C-alpha positions in Angstrom: 0.0 0.0 0.0 1.4 3.4 -0.9 1.6 6.0 1.8 1.6 9.7 1.0 2.3 13.2 2.4 -0.5 14.6 4.5 -1.5 18.3 4.5 -2.7 20.0 7.6 -4.3 23.2 6.2 -4.1 26.1 8.7 -3.8 29.9 8.5 -4.6 29.8 4.8 -4.9 33.0 2.9 -5.0 34.0 -0.8 -7.3 34.9 -3.6 -9.4 32.1 -5.1 -9.1 31.9 -8.8 -12.3 32.1 -10.9 -11.6 29.0 -13.0 -13.3 25.8 -12.0 -13.2 22.4 -13.8 -15.8 19.7 -13.5 -14.8 16.1 -14.5 -17.7 13.7 -14.7 -16.9 10.0 -14.1 -18.7 7.0 -15.7 -17.8 3.6 -14.3 -18.9 0.9 -16.8 -17.0 -1.8 -15.0 -19.2 -4.3 -13.1 -17.1 -3.7 -9.9 -17.0 -0.6 -7.7 -13.9 1.5 -8.5 -12.0 4.1 -6.4 -11.3 6.9 -8.8 -8.4 9.3 -8.2 -7.5 12.7 -9.7 -3.8 13.7 -9.9 -2.2 16.8 -11.2 0.5 16.5 -13.8 4.0 17.4 -12.8 4.8 21.2 -13.2 8.1 22.4 -14.5 10.3 23.0 -11.4 13.7 24.7 -11.6 16.7 22.9 -10.1 15.2 19.6 -11.3 14.1 18.0 -8.0 12.7 14.4 -8.1 9.0 14.9 -7.7 6.4 12.4 -6.4 2.6 12.5 -7.2 0.5 13.4 -4.2 -3.3 13.3 -4.0 -6.2 13.0 -1.6 -8.9 13.7 -4.3 -10.8 10.4 -4.7 -14.3 9.1 -5.1 -15.6 5.5 -5.0 -18.3 4.7 -7.6 -20.4 1.5 -7.6 -20.1 -0.9 -10.5 -22.1 0.1 -13.6 -23.5 3.1 -11.7 -26.1 5.2 -13.6 -25.7 8.1 -11.1 -24.0 11.4 -12.0 -20.6 11.5 -10.3 -17.9 14.1 -10.7 -14.7 15.8 -9.4 -15.1 19.6 -8.9 -11.7 21.3 -9.2 -11.6 25.0 -8.4 -8.1 26.1 -9.4 -6.5 27.4 -6.2 -2.7 26.8 -6.0 -1.3 25.7 -2.7 2.3 25.5 -1.5 3.4 23.3 1.4 6.6 22.9 3.5 7.4 20.5 6.3 10.1 18.5 8.1 9.9 15.1 9.9 12.0 12.0 10.7 10.8 10.5 7.4 12.7 11.2 4.2 10.7 12.0 1.0 10.2 8.9 -1.1 7.8 6.1 -1.9 6.1 4.2 0.9 6.9 7.0 3.4 4.4 9.0 5.5 5.2 12.7 5.6 3.6 15.6 7.4 3.6 19.1 5.9 3.8 21.6 8.8 2.7 24.7 6.9 0.5 25.3 3.8 -0.5 28.5 2.1 -2.8 29.5 -0.7 -0.7 30.9 -3.5 -1.1 32.8 -6.8 1.0 33.2 -9.9 3.9 35.8 -9.7 4.4 35.2 -6.0 7.7 34.2 -4.3 7.5 32.6 -0.9 10.4 32.4 1.6 10.7 29.0 3.4 13.0 28.9 6.4 13.9 25.3 7.4 15.4 24.8 10.9 18.9 23.4 11.6 18.8 20.6 14.2 18.9 20.3 17.2 16.1 20.7 18.1 13.8 19.1 15.6 11.3 21.7 14.4 9.2 22.5 11.3 9.9 25.3 8.8 8.6 28.8 9.0 6.5 30.1 6.1 5.2 33.7 6.2 1.5 34.5 5.8 2.2 36.5 2.7 4.7 36.3 -0.2 7.8 38.5 0.1 8.7 39.1 -3.5 7.5 38.5 -7.1 8.1 35.6 -9.4 8.3 35.8 -13.2 5.0 35.8 -15.2 3.1 32.5 -15.3 5.2 31.1 -12.4 5.4 31.1 -8.7 8.4 30.3 -6.5 9.6 29.0 -3.2 13.0 30.0 -1.8 14.9 28.1 0.9 17.3 29.5 3.5 20.8 28.3 4.3 19.9 25.4 6.6 22.4 22.7 7.4 21.0 19.8 5.5 23.8 17.3 6.2 23.5 17.8 9.9 19.7 17.5 9.8 20.0 14.2 7.9 22.6 13.0 10.3 20.1 13.7 13.0 17.4 11.9 10.9 15.5 15.1 10.3 14.3 15.5 6.7 12.8 18.5 4.8 9.9 18.3 2.3 8.3 20.8 -0.1 5.0 20.6 -2.1 3.0 22.4 -4.7 -0.4 21.6 -6.0 -4.1 22.5 -6.2 -6.7 22.6 -3.4 -9.9 20.9 -4.6 -13.4 20.3 -3.2 -12.3 16.8 -2.4 -8.8 17.5 -1.1 -5.4 18.2 -2.4 -3.5 17.0 -5.5 0.0 18.0 -6.6 3.7 17.0 -6.2 6.2 16.7 -3.3 10.0 16.8 -3.4 13.1 17.1 -1.2 14.3 20.7 -1.1 18.0 21.7 -0.9 19.4 24.8 1.0 19.7 28.2 -0.6 17.7 27.3 -3.7 14.9 29.0 -5.5 12.3 26.6 -6.9 10.5 28.4 -9.7 7.3 26.5 -10.6 5.5 26.7 -13.9 2.1 25.0 -13.4 0.6 22.6 -16.0 -3.1 22.4 -15.8 -3.3 18.8 -16.9 -5.1 16.1 -14.8 -4.7 12.4 -14.6 -7.8 10.3 -13.8 -7.1 6.8 -12.7 -8.3 3.9 -10.5 -6.2 1.9 -8.1 -5.0 1.0 -4.6 -3.5 4.4 -3.7 -3.6 5.9 -0.3 -5.0 9.4 0.4 -2.4 12.1 0.6 0.5 9.7 0.0 3.5 9.7 -2.4 3.2 7.8 -5.7 5.4 7.4 -8.7 4.2 10.1 -11.1 5.2 8.1 -14.3 3.2 5.1 -13.1 0.2 7.3 -12.5 0.5 8.9 -15.9 0.9 5.5 -17.7 -2.3 4.0 -16.3 -4.8 6.9 -16.5 -6.9 9.2 -18.7 -4.9 12.4 -19.3 -7.0 15.6 -19.6 -5.5 18.7 -21.1 -7.5 21.7 -19.9 -6.7 23.6 -23.1 -8.3 21.1 -25.4 -10.3 18.5 -23.5 -12.9 20.6 -21.8 -16.0 22.4 -23.3 -16.7 26.1 -22.9 -18.2 25.4 -19.5 -15.0 23.7 -18.4 -16.6 20.3 -18.2 -15.4 16.9 -19.4 -16.5 13.3 -19.0 -14.2 10.3 -18.4 -15.4 6.8 -19.0 -13.8 3.7 -17.5 -15.0 0.7 -19.5 -15.8 -2.8 -18.5 -12.5 -3.9 -20.1 -10.6 -1.4 -18.0 -10.0 1.0 -20.9 -10.2 4.8 -20.7 -11.9 7.3 -22.9 -13.1 10.9 -22.5 -15.0 13.7 -24.3 -16.0 17.3 -23.8 -19.1 18.1 -21.8 -21.3 16.1 -19.4 -22.5 12.5 -19.9 -25.9 11.8 -21.5 -28.6 9.8 -19.8 -28.2 7.2 -22.5 -24.5 6.7 -21.6 -25.4 6.4 -17.9 -28.2 3.9 -18.7 -25.8 1.8 -20.7 -23.7 1.2 -17.6 -26.7 -0.3 -15.8 -27.9 -2.2 -18.8 -24.5 -4.0 -18.9 -25.2 -5.6 -15.5 -28.8 -6.4 -16.5 -27.5 -8.3 -19.5 -25.5 -10.6 -17.3 -28.6 -11.8 -15.4 -31.2 -14.4 -16.2 -34.3 -13.0 -17.7 -36.5 -13.5 -14.5 -33.9 -11.7 -12.4 -33.4 -9.0 -15.0 -37.1 -8.0 -14.9 -37.1 -7.6 -11.2 -33.9 -5.6 -11.0 -34.7 -3.3 -13.9 -38.1 -2.5 -12.2 -36.4 -1.8 -8.9 -39.1 -4.0 -7.3 -40.1 -4.1 -3.6 -39.4 -7.2 -1.6 -42.4 -9.6 -1.3 -44.2 -10.2 2.0 -43.3 -13.1 4.3 -40.4 -14.3 2.3 -36.9 -15.7 2.9 -33.8 -14.5 1.0 -30.2 -15.6 0.3 -27.3 -13.8 -1.3 -28.2 -10.6 0.5 -25.9 -7.7 -0.4 -26.0 -4.3 1.4 -24.0 -1.4 0.1 -23.7 2.3 0.5 -25.3 3.9 -2.7 -23.0 7.0 -2.4 -19.6 5.3 -2.5 -20.3 1.6 -3.3 -18.9 0.3 0.0 -20.2 -3.2 0.7 -21.3 -3.8 4.3 -22.8 -7.3 3.8 -22.2 -9.9 1.1 -23.8 -13.3 0.9 -26.1 -12.8 3.8 -29.6 -14.0 4.6 -32.8 -12.1 5.1 -36.5 -12.1 5.7 -39.6 -9.9 5.3 -42.4 -10.0 7.7 -46.0 -8.8 7.9 -46.8 -6.5 4.9 -43.2 -6.5 3.8 -42.4 -3.1 5.2 -39.5 -4.4 7.2 -36.6 -6.3 5.7 -34.2 -7.9 8.2 -30.9 -9.3 7.2 -27.4 -10.3 8.6 -25.0 -11.2 9.8 -23.2 -7.9 9.8 -19.6 -7.8 11.2 -19.1 -5.4 14.2 -17.0 -3.1 12.0 -19.5 -2.8 9.2 -22.9 -2.4 10.8 -25.2 0.1 9.1 -26.1 3.5 10.6 -29.6 4.2 11.7 -31.5 6.6 9.4 -29.0 6.1 6.5 -30.3 4.7 3.2 -28.7 1.6 1.7 -28.9 -0.3 -1.6 -30.0 -3.8 -0.9 -30.3 -6.8 -3.3 -31.4 -10.3 -2.4 -32.4 -13.6 -4.0 -35.9 -14.8 -3.0 -35.8 -18.5 -1.9 -39.0 -19.8 -3.6 -38.9 -18.0 -7.0 -35.1 -17.5 -7.2 -35.8 -14.0 -8.4 -33.4 -11.1 -7.6 -34.9 -8.1 -5.9 -33.3 -4.7 -5.2 -34.4 -1.6 -3.4 -33.1 1.4 -1.5 -34.2 1.1 2.2 -33.5 3.1 5.3 -31.9 1.4 8.4 -34.3 1.5 11.4 -32.3 -0.9 13.6 -28.6 -1.7 13.5 -26.8 -4.7 14.8 -25.5 -8.1 13.7 -29.0 -8.5 12.3 -30.3 -5.1 11.0 -33.8 -3.9 10.0 -34.6 -1.7 7.0 -37.8 0.0 5.8 -38.8 1.7 2.5 
């Protein structure tokens, strides 16, 4: 599992840019997928080795017909930190200070020399100007060899603050250097087993993703749609997805079912009264997380209450939350599905429509 740098945002100032990009996501794969958004590597002077860093992610159920998207207001962010973990893959890093930043700003970053171990100092406002279409971070003359001897390591980051989190790059800064950054507003959309706010190999991310160039891949409303197919292939087009495209994702699952089950599922039918069920599946309709798989269930009385289990202690549903439930009725072997609200939570939980 990859582990990445975490940003603790505090004392943030700066002007929010007007530009906002919306990336719609269509998952045609039959399995739920965790979608990630990464920012392409900017041009950085002094050629540091940069690592991809993102906490912008969204889990989408398999063949979902819902409208899902990443909303990305373009607000640049700089970050600086120091810890006993050196910058690199599989390393957890904490950024001690972050600031909102704009183009043509130069920020001074003062890293400490050990002992004692302490984080860098970043002013609340930039101190100088950077060339047009760039921003910059300048380090002080800290004693890097002594810090590393004392197992104290510096880190520096640049990226974008989004509605879902952060995405950008992180690198190891050297003393008395000015890192001039020329942003590239290209996004990588991918799926995979990444960790939120952790460092990943940027080339690996780029090679297994849909690359979106904001200058050509978005419409006049700054919207774009990315499709992840059932074969694991990427495609994208300008604008938002059509209802026909979203319906296609659901129809792909229906096509895999026997006809009797297909009719029940496509109708979104209610569970019949006084029945027993197997293969019960309970999932969160917002993120696709599965709480119960292969369970058993019953309906009683007029069918208003559906009881099922056995839920593990760590994955019991929340009362008043709505869940997507599918189950196979014992007698007819028909598959039923519905969205029901949890009214009792435990190893056996109760749901009502």
